[in-house]
N, C-alpha and C positions, 0 to 999 in steps of 0.2 A: 811252613808257617810257624811262627813262634808259639810254643805250647802255652805260654803265659797268656797270650791274647785269646787263644781258643777257649780257655776255661772261664773267661770273664762273662758277666751277664750281657744281655742284648743291649741294655741302656747303661751307659757309664756316666759317672758324675764328672764335673769339671776337674776335681782333684785326682780322680783315677786317671783321666786322660793326660793331665799335666804330668803326673808321675810316669806313666807309661811312655809318653813321647819325650820326656825330659825337657819340657818347655815351661815357662812361667804361665800361670793362669791368665794373665793379661794378654799373652800371645794368643791363647785359644780364643779369648774374647775378640781380639783383632781379626783372627782368622774367620770367625763367625761373621763379622761385619763385612769383610772383603770377599767372602764366599769360598775361601780355601778349605775350611772344614765347618760346614753348617751345623748349628746346634738346634736341638728341640727345646723350646721353653715351656716348662711345666708349672702349673699352680699359680696362686695369686702372687707369689714372690718371683715368678718367672725364672725359676732355677734352670741352669744349663744342664742338658743331658745330650749325650752323643751316642749315635748308633754304632755298635761294634763293627758292623759291616763297613761303615764309612771310615773308621779307624784302620781297618785291614786294607781298604783300598788306598788310603793315604800312605801307609807303610809300604805296600807293594809298589806304588808309584815312585816313592823316594828311593827304594832299593834298586829300581830299574834304571835310574839315572847314573 
């Protein structure tokens, strides 16, 4: 597994995941809507947060193809 991913916190921001996966933030928002990568919405502003374990699963799945 990528050492960079292992050192990240358990909850990641939209910006962190966007940089890590090298996709536009709007792509992540669309993936949340269609269920590809579900986000946790926190606070009154409903900020996007992603579980590190979900990112790892997505990376493993994409590398397996």
